[in-house]
C-alpha positions, 0 to 999 in steps of 0.5 A: 703144407708139411705133409708135401715137404716130406715127400720130396725128401731124397731117396736116402732120408730116413721118411719114407711113405711108411714111417710118415703115414706111422708118424702122422697116424699115431699124431692124430691118434695122440690128438683125439685120445687127449680131446676125448679124455677131456671130454670124459671129465665132463661127463657125469654119467656113473657106470661102464664105458666101453673102450677100444684098446690094444686091438680089442675092447673092454669096460672100464669103471666109470665114477660118478663126478665130484658133487655128485652121487653120495657121499661116505655120510650118505651113505652111512645116515641111511645105515644108521636108519636101517639100523635104528629101525630095525633095533626100534623092532626088535627092543620094543616091539617085539620083545614086550608084543611079540614075546607075550608080555603084553597081550596084543588081541589077534597075535595068538590063538587058542592053540598059541600060533602067532597069526601070521596076517597079524598088523605087527607080523607085517610090520616086523617084515618091512621093519626086519626083513626088509629096511633093516637089512640094509645096515649091515652090508653099507656099514663092511662096505664104509670100514672097506673105505675107512681101512684104505683110505686112514692115517692112523689104523692102530686108533681106528682099531683102538676108537672100533675096540673102546666104543665095542665095550661100552657098548654091550651092555646097551647092546644086551639089555636093548635088545637081549634083557640079560648082562651074561654071556651072549650074542657080541655086538657088530662093532666088535665083528667090524673090528675083527674085520679090520684086523682081517684085510691087515692080515690080508695085507701082510708080507707072508705066506698065503697059506700064513695068511689064509690061516690067521683070517680062518682063526680070526673068523672061528674067534668071532663064532665062538665070540658070538660076534652079531654076524660072526664069521660070515661078517669078517668073509663080508668084508674081506670080499668087500676089500678084493672088490673095492677098486670095482663097482660091478664087482661090488655088486657080484659081492652081494649078490655072493652074499646074500645067496653063499652066506645065509646073508637075508636076499633084502641087504641086496637094497644096500648095493643101491646106494653102496653103486652110487657112491662118489669116494667122498668122506662129506662131512660129518663127524667121525665119532657120531657112528660110535656115539649114536650107536650104545645111545639109542640102545640105551634110549629103546631099553628105557621108552621099553622098561617105562612102557612095561611099567605102565 
């Protein structure tokens, strides 16, 4: 055996009992770590594992295995569906019935007070108050992923800007019923958030970067972008937490409680937690085209219903 040979070496040998023990232990530890690493690649779990390292314990993030979890495309579909449900209620039910343009029996009392027990109020709580709050955090999360992985940031910004302009008139007609200056669509918010991430990554003095980002947030409020400076801050926080699932969820909690976002927006972080890092199969222009298109369709439907 190798151990016996080592022990039989002359006294002047560099090998000693302690050095032999160290060498054998190091070899075993290396083989053991290699075996654990090979096995860990086969594990499908999503979450955190407790690992022993450096004489102490620590948590290490586990990503979903390939083919498991949710792709970026799946997250985008969830967000698009949530947004469409939210906009459908606002553009049709709110602008027609809750606004009083189309009388709905039992919705208002003789004194003009709304009946909170009416079915349309319950529907509003579900479509807008719960389902509709899922979309924005997911879009912000996907913007962070896009910023991190895009090969051309200039084209990414240009795409956001062009479709933000194209979507503005449909956005105002469908949701605000006017073309005058008012709330700007969410693509402008995402564009300003993207620019904020660029500023954050610049090799400038931290105070100057903070000042620049503060200016962008102020501009988002001045432009009356959807979600305004709150949206910009959420994008930055999600970017800072992008490599840690638990921190990403904590960002969601902070945004819901401290940034005045709806508590129901926390539901968005359930699918986000299961994001597997894959893009998925989807045309990159799908959302950009769907966004103004669905607003135009909702506007046409409302106009047709009001005529009838």
